[in-house]
C-alpha positions, 0 to 999 in steps of 0.5 A: 346103564351107559349110553351104549347099552341104552342105544342097543336096547332102543335099537332092539326095541325098534327092530322088534316093532318093525318085525311086528309090523312085517308080521302083521302086514304079511298076515293081511297080505295072505288074506287080501286080494291079488292087487292088494297083496302086491301093495302089502308085499312092497310095504313088507320089502320096505320094512325088511330094508329098514330092519336090515339097516338097523341090524347092520 
C-alpha cells in the first residue's frame, strides 16, 4: 500500500472515531438535564468542526 492510501485510510479511521464520539455525546445530551445538554452541545459542535477540518 502506498503512502497516500495509508494516509487516506488513517484519516477515514479518525473521522469514524470522531463520528462515534459525536453520536455518543448526542445520546448523552438527549438524556441529560438542560444545563448539561448545553455543555454536550458545545462539545458536539467542537467535534463537528474537527471532523469538517479532516473532511476538507
